C-alpha angles and dihedrals in degrees: 000000000000090000091051092051091051091050092050091048091050092050092048090049093051092047089051091052090049090052093050090047091050091052093050099035113112099013111135130198113209137171109220107197098198142047112273145168125242114187090343092305118117120235131188124233113277148092119318140176115225123193148154097234118226088221093051107030095169092061140068113220127206121194127181113237090225120039132005099285106134141138142181128220129193117247113244096196144327120264117219117237095217100154132047097252092055092066093070115108108246147130122241119208125197108220117206113175105315096335124097119200123191104238108160133034121194113193125189115269093011139084117255127277124226109211100164134032111201110204098187125074111287143150130227128246117191125209116190119221138202128228116253113248120228116252 
């Protein structure tokens, strides 16, 4: 009986760790050094957390590290990570004139997410990100 209790406890512990990992997996912390737009909403330079929430898998969420400034944008499509460099966690901004619009989000362990298609001529600016550590 003691052995069975220990086995049940171990399984519950591992399931709990899996749940915590799933909640934190894919959250990035990034310092964006310029003003930008996310889903048409303007944001100031600063530190942000970017994720694909488990509770809202068809959205990308952005949350300011300080304050309550946050927003969600629907995912247009997934982007295939077909070559080695595309697996790096990063944000891609489309720059048109002086404005920078977050267009692609690349989370660890996932393909990329396209959240904005920019039809006019633009160039890309890439900001690398770091994975959030569990607390």
